[in-house]
C-alpha positions in Angstrom: -56.6 -122.3 -12.4 -57.8 -119.5 -9.7 -54.5 -118.0 -10.4 -54.4 -118.1 -14.1 -56.5 -114.8 -14.7 -53.7 -113.4 -12.3 -50.8 -113.9 -15.2 -52.4 -111.6 -17.7 -52.9 -108.7 -15.6 -49.3 -109.4 -13.9 -47.7 -108.4 -17.2 -49.3 -105.6 -18.0 -48.8 -104.1 -14.7 -44.8 -104.7 -14.6 -45.3 -103.4 -18.5 -47.5 -100.0 -17.5 -44.4 -100.2 -13.9 -41.5 -100.2 -16.9 -43.5 -97.1 -19.1 -44.2 -95.2 -15.7 -40.0 -95.7 -14.4 -38.9 -94.6 -17.7 -41.3 -91.7 -18.1 -40.0 -90.4 -14.2 -35.7 -91.1 -15.8 -36.4 -89.8 -19.1 -37.8 -86.7 -17.1 -34.4 -85.9 -15.2 -31.8 -83.3 -15.7 -29.5 -84.2 -18.7 -26.7 -82.5 -17.0 -24.1 -79.6 -19.1 -24.2 -78.9 -22.3 -20.8 -80.7 -22.8 -22.6 -83.7 -21.3 -25.9 -83.7 -23.6 -22.8 -83.4 -26.5 -21.1 -86.3 -25.7 -24.7 -88.4 -24.8 -26.0 -87.4 -27.9 -23.2 -88.8 -30.1 -23.4 -91.8 -27.8 -27.0 -92.2 -28.5 -26.8 -92.2 -31.9 -24.3 -94.6 -32.2 -25.6 -96.8 -30.8 -29.0 -96.5 -32.4 -27.1 -97.4 -35.7 -25.4 -100.4 -34.2 -28.8 -101.3 -32.7 -30.7 -101.2 -36.0 -28.1 -103.3 -38.0 -28.5 -105.5 -35.1 -31.8 -106.2 -35.3 -31.9 -106.1 -39.1 -29.3 -109.2 -39.1 -31.0 -111.2 -36.5 -34.7 -110.8 -37.3 -33.6 -112.2 -40.6 -31.9 -115.1 -38.6 -35.1 -115.5 -36.4 -37.0 -115.6 -39.5 -35.2 -118.4 -40.9 -34.6 -120.3 -37.5 -38.4 -120.1 -37.3 -39.4 -121.7 -40.7 -36.6 -124.2 -39.5 -38.3 -125.3 -36.3 -41.7 -125.3 -38.1 -41.1 -127.3 -40.0 -38.6 -129.7 -37.8 -41.3 -130.3 -35.8 -44.2 -130.5 -38.4 -42.4 -133.8 -39.6 -43.1 -135.4 -36.6 -46.4 -134.2 -36.5 -49.4 -136.0 -38.6 -50.2 -132.5 -40.0 -48.0 -129.0 -40.1 -50.2 -127.2 -37.5 -48.3 -128.0 -35.3 -45.3 -126.8 -36.6 -46.8 -123.3 -38.0 -48.2 -123.2 -34.3 -44.4 -123.6 -33.2 -43.1 -121.5 -35.9 -45.0 -118.7 -34.8 -44.6 -118.7 -30.6 -40.5 -118.7 -32.1 -41.0 -115.4 -33.7 -43.3 -114.3 -31.1 -40.7 -115.0 -28.1 -38.0 -113.5 -30.3 -40.5 -110.3 -31.1 -40.5 -109.6 -27.6 -37.7 -110.1 -26.5 -36.4 -107.8 -29.4 -39.0 -105.4 -28.1 -37.5 -106.0 -24.4 -34.2 -105.2 -25.6 -34.4 -102.2 -28.0 -36.4 -100.3 -24.9 -33.6 -101.5 -22.7 -31.0 -100.0 -24.8 -32.7 -97.1 -25.3 -33.0 -96.2 -21.5 -29.4 -97.6 -21.0 -27.9 -94.8 -23.3 -30.7 -92.2 -22.4 -30.4 -92.6 -18.3 -26.4 -92.9 -18.5 -26.1 -88.5 -18.9 -29.4 -88.2 -16.5 -27.1 -90.5 -14.3 -24.1 -88.6 -14.4 -26.0 -85.6 -13.6 -27.8 -86.9 -10.7 -24.5 -88.0 -9.3 -23.5 -84.4 -9.1 -25.7 -83.5 -6.8 -25.2 -86.4 -4.8 -24.6 -90.4 -4.5 -28.5 -91.3 -3.2 -29.5 -89.3 -6.1 -27.6 -91.2 -8.8 -27.8 -94.4 -7.1 -31.4 -93.9 -7.1 -31.7 -93.0 -10.6 -29.2 -96.0 -12.2 -31.7 -98.4 -10.4 -34.6 -97.3 -11.8 -33.2 -97.0 -15.0 -32.2 -100.5 -15.0 -35.4 -101.9 -13.6 -36.8 -100.8 -17.1 -35.3 -103.4 -18.7 -36.6 -106.2 -16.1 -39.4 -105.1 -16.1 -40.2 -105.1 -19.6 -38.7 -108.5 -20.3 -40.6 -109.9 -17.2 -43.7 -108.4 -18.2 -43.7 -109.2 -21.7 -43.1 -112.7 -21.0 -45.5 -113.0 -18.7 -47.7 -111.6 -21.3 -46.5 -113.2 -24.1 -46.9 -116.7 -22.5 -50.2 -115.9 -21.0 -51.8 -114.8 -24.1 -50.0 -117.7 -26.4 -51.1 -120.2 -24.3 -54.8 -119.2 -24.5 -54.8 -119.2 -28.2 -53.4 -122.5 -28.1 -55.3 -123.9 -25.4 -58.9 -122.2 -27.8 -57.5 -124.2 -31.2 -57.8 -127.8 -29.7 -53.8 -129.1 -29.3 -53.5 -131.5 -27.0 -51.0 -130.9 -23.7 -47.6 -132.0 -25.7 -48.6 -129.9 -28.8 -49.1 -126.6 -26.2 -45.9 -127.3 -24.6 -43.5 -127.8 -27.3 -45.1 -124.6 -28.7 -44.6 -122.8 -25.4 -40.7 -124.1 -25.2 -39.8 -122.8 -29.2 -41.3 -119.3 -27.4 -38.7 -119.3 -24.8 -36.1 -120.2 -27.5 -37.4 -117.2 -29.7 -36.7 -115.0 -26.8 -33.6 -116.2 -25.4 -31.9 -116.2 -29.0 -33.1 -112.4 -29.3 -31.4 -111.5 -26.0 -28.3 -113.6 -26.3 -27.4 -111.7 -29.7 -28.6 -108.1 -27.7 -26.6 -108.7 -24.7 -23.4 -110.0 -26.6 -23.5 -107.0 -29.0 -25.2 -104.5 -27.2 -22.9 -104.8 -23.9 -19.7 -104.5 -26.4 -20.5 -101.7 -27.9 -21.9 -99.5 -24.4 -19.1 -100.0 -23.1 -17.1 -99.2 -25.8 -18.5 -96.3 -26.5 
């Protein structure tokens, strides 16, 4: 129990580190005007794709959240656990979607910067590529820790028993996984095509 306060702190630290890395990556040289033109076109297409994808996934997440809440609520004496489980699913989906959005944004913005850095040397290009990739990893881990820690504290305060808390936290994981699957499939296909 002594480590419990460390968990949200670790999540905050991961998010802050991701923001620091993003600032560093986005502050790098963007290369020649021709490179910038190609990168701008890819960025515009990626953001249009992401907006459309998240509109569709958002509707799906809300529908699945309601279904989960109703199903869990049917097996409970009242709808309280169903409500917490439904909200938990949406919290997980939101955090995953946020990570995916910033991950795609950074990936598309860092491609041209990595290419420009690689022109100066292999090590510079690799360093920038690894930093850009670490941003998504840090955001995923940091937001997951924060979501679980904060929502766990809320659930403890609500007076639910251990089984009900676990049920709600499992839904949080499912919400994050659902959005992550769609974002990975679509984002990977789109960026490879671009």
